[in-house]
N, C-alpha and C positions, 0 to 999 in steps of 0.2 A: 110647679116650670110646667107651662103649657104644652112642649112638644118633650119629653122626655127620654133619653139616649136609651134602649132598653133591651141592646143586644149589641154587639162588638164581637169581633172576628179578625186571629193572627191567619192569615195568609202565605205560601212559601211554594217554590219547588217543589218539594220531600212534605208532601200533610204527615208520612205516617211517620217520619221524622221529628218535627215541628209539635204531634202528639204526644209522642210519647219524652219530647226534654220538659215541656210544660207541662205534664204530670210527674214527672219525677222532681223537678225541681216549685212545682207548689203544690206538691199533693192534692194533684187535678181527681178524678176520675173521671175521661173522656170517654164517652158514648159516643166510639166510631157507626158512623152510618150507612150501609153499606151501594144501599139503596138510591143514597144521595149523594153519590162519588164518593163513598169512604170521607164525609164530612164529617168531624168529632164536634159532635156541641159536651158543650161543659156544662153543666146548672149551678145559679146563681145559688150561693151562698152566703152563708152570716149578714144582711141584709147587701147584699151585692150581687148585682146585676149574670146574669150567663151571659152565654159565646162559645165559640164557634173557630177547628181551626181549621185550615181546609188549604188545599191547594192551590195555586195561582187560575184564573184565567186566561184564556191563552187576549196575548196583548196586554195583561196587565202587573203592572212591580209586587214584586212579596212587598207586607207593611202590616201593618193592624186600622180597621175603619172600627169606625161608629155608626153605628145606627136608630135617626131617629123615630121616632114614630108620628105619622099623621097622618089628619085627616085623610087628603085629597094626593097621593103620589102628582100625579102630575102636574098639580095648582101648584105644589110643588118645587117641580122643576120647574116651571116657567118661572116659580118668582128666583130662585137657584140664577137661570140664566141671567136674567132680566137686568143686576150688575156686571156679570159678566163670564156666571159658574160655566158647565160647561156637563149635560146630560152623555153620560154615559153607558149608562141600561135605564132600556124604557120599563115602567112596566111591568114583571114576569108574577106570576100566580107559584104559589108555594103550598099545592099540594094539602088540602090539610091542615095548614098554618094560618095563611095569610098574604099579602103578595107587599113586593119590593121595587124597586130601585134605588139607580146610582147618579149620584153628577160630582163633579172636582168643583173645588172652590178654585177662586182666584191666586192660590200660592202649590193647588194640581193636588192639595190631597181630597181622598176618594170619603165621599160620603153619602150613608147606609141611610134612605129611607125605607120603614118601614107602616104597614098597612097592617094591621091581625082582623 
């Protein structure tokens, strides 16, 4: 696969409750990072990819988002916009990790882009 899915994220209004829910449901270890606003990282296990459990960003709806690895965030956003997608978050740095951006597809699904 040229651009693999490398991360997933579940978000909601109460990230702590969501983190507890998924930890209990699937026996996931959620590593909460207070320096990242309480973001909960879940390590990938047995061939699965890792992800995160987060609070909903202002103006966003709770949901599940996948993050696709790309070589150029802005070029990918431009390509998504060409047939009618919409940029919802421009390229932003994640210190010590990489950078990401987000767009909405033609049905308003939020899709993340990641460059490591």
